[in-house]
N, C-alpha and C positions, 0 to 999 in steps of 0.2 A: 454524646450523640450515639444513637443506636443504628445509624445507617452509614452507607459508604458513598463516596463519589464513584460513579460507575463509568467505565470506559467501554463504549459500545462500538463494536467493529461493524462497519457498514458494508463490507465486501468490496469487490473490485470496481463497481460502478453501476451495475444493473440493480435498480432498487429492489427487484424481486429476489435477489440473492442474499438479502439480509435474513438473519434467523428470526423466527417468531419471538423468541425471548428478547432479542435486541429491539424489535419493533415495539413490543409491549413496554419495555423500559423507556423508550423514547416518548411513547404516548403518555406516560404517567410522570414525566420529569417536569420540574418547575423551570429549570434553566438548561439549555443545551448549547455547549460551546463547540464551534466548528471552525477549522482553519481555512484561511484563504491566502492566495498569493496575488500581488499586484495592488497598487494603490487604490483602484476603483472598486475593489471587492467583486470583480466580475469573474474571477477565476477561483471558484470553490466547488470542487466536485462533491464535497461533503454536503454543502448547502443544496446543491442541485438534487442530490438523492433525498435529502430530508423533505424538500418541497414536493417531490414526486410521490413521497410516502404520505403526503397530506398532513405533515406535522405542522402545528400552529407556528407560523413564522414569528409571532411575538415572543416565543420561547427561545428562538435561535439568536445566539450572540457570536458574531464572527470575530476572529482574531487573526491578525496578520502573521505569517511565517516568512521572514526574509529568505529568499532563495539565493544562497551564496555558499561557496565551498568553505569559507570562513564562517564557522557556526556561532561566532560570538553573539551576533545580533539575534539569531534564532533562539539561542539559550536565554538571552535577556527577555525575549518575547514570551517564552514559556514560563519563565519565573514570574513575569507580570500577570499572566493568566492565572497561574497557581495562587497568587495573592488575592485576585478577585474571587476565585472559587472558594478559597479558605474563608473569606469574609461572608460569603453567601451560605457556606456550610454551617458556620457558627450560628447563623440565624435559623437553621433547621430546614433549609430548602433541599429538595431532591435535585441533584446536579448530575448531568451526563456530559462527558467529553467524547466526541466522535473521532473515529479513525478510519481512514480508507483501508480496504483490505482487512487484515487482522491486527488488532491493537498490540499484539505481542510478537509480531513478525516484521522486523525491520521498520518499525513504526517510530518516528521521531517524537511522538507525543509521550513516550515513556519519560521524557524530561519533566513533564508536568506531574506525572505520578511520583517521581522521585522527590520533587519539591513538596508535594503534599505529605508524603510519608515523613519527611523531615519535620513537619509540623504536627505529627501524630494524627493525621487525618487518614482514616482507613479508605482503601480503594478496592474495587473489584473490576474484573475484566469479563466481558461477554465475547465469546469466540466468534470469528467470522471466516469467510472464505478468502484465502490469499489469492493473489492474481494468477500464480502459476497453476493452481488447481482449476480455476475458471478457464484458463487457456487450454488445459488438457481436455476439458469437456467440450470446448468449442471445436477442437480438432478431432474429437472422438478418439483420443489417445489413451492407451494404458501407459501411464508415465513410467511406472516401475511395477515389477511383479516378482513374486517368490523371493529369491535371494539377491536380487539386484540392488545395487547401492545408488543412492541419489545424493548429489551435492549441489547446494545452492550457493551461487557466487554473486555478490552485490555489485556487479558492473565493472569491476577492475580485475583484469587478468592479463598476463603476458602470453605471447604466442606459444612459447615452449611449454608453459604450464598447461595450457589448453590441450595441446597435443598429448602430453603425458596422461592427462585425465581420461581422454577419449581412448587412448591405447590400453588403459586399464579397464576398459569395458564399463565405465561409469556412465550414468545418465546425468547430464549437467543442466541445471537451470541457471541461466544468466539473466539477472535482473538489471534494469536501467542500462541497456546495452549501448545507448548513445555514448557512454563513457569509454567503451572499448570497441567502437565501430570498426576502426581500421584493422584491429587484431582479428575480429571475427571474419571480416571479408577476405583477409589474407589467408586465414585458415581454410575457408570454404573453397578458395581458388586452388589451394594445394591439396585438399582432401575432398574431391568431388563425390566420393562414395559415402561420406558421413551423412547420417540422417539428421536433418535440421528442420525445426519448426519455428517459424518467426511470427510474432504477434505484436500488434499495436492497439492501444486503447481498448483492450478487452472489457466488455461490459458497458461501454459508453456508446449510446445509441447514435448511429450515423457515422461513427468514426472507427469502428472495428476494422481491422485488417488482419488476415492470416494467409500465410503461404508456406509451402514446403519446397518450393522451386528455388534452387540456388540462384538462378539468374535474376529472379524477382527480388530476392533478398539483397543481393550484391548491388542492384541498381537503386535501391531505396536509401534515403537519408533517414537514419533512425531518430525518431522523436524521443522525448523524455520518457513517456509511458510506453516503452517497448520491452519485449522479453523474448528470450529464445530457449527452447528445449532442444537439446542436442544429445545424440548418442551414436 
């Protein structure tokens, strides 16, 4: 085979934030695999983006990703999808796997890619916009500049670690902050002078929320798609 299975990054949710290269790849694909959560296939941000981009729905094949801290079932699901993709690939089809945000940045679909590589099936990635970059644009922030350091934390941090990082003059991106909600709120109560930018559902029409007011942040219950930039 002289082609690859291509992993297309869709961006954080706004269909207009996909790259032109990503869109062209979707338009020329034979099969497009997109994840969903929930038994009724009603929760698929990837599918929503594809339909808004006017991608032929007949090309789209949804696969379930079980949402559980025990990743066993999710890994089994990814392996099953990889087997389906491998079969189609051997028949010469152009295949795309979609990822929200950027396919190489905290994206769990890397498990599909690993399974394909084990079968000597080549893969490529098309870059996308990760959520924290979209958040910075929404808030009109310069996230870092000149010699400043940036650290990205995937939603799990202890209070003393957060204090230490801020004291070192670092800019911190905290992703999926529902996993450390109590730690963040306690930190904000104890450190009222810290600059904090809180985001929910960035890129998702009608659901976006942004605030830099600590009272607003502390009063909210953090959803799954939430993120904080702090310094």
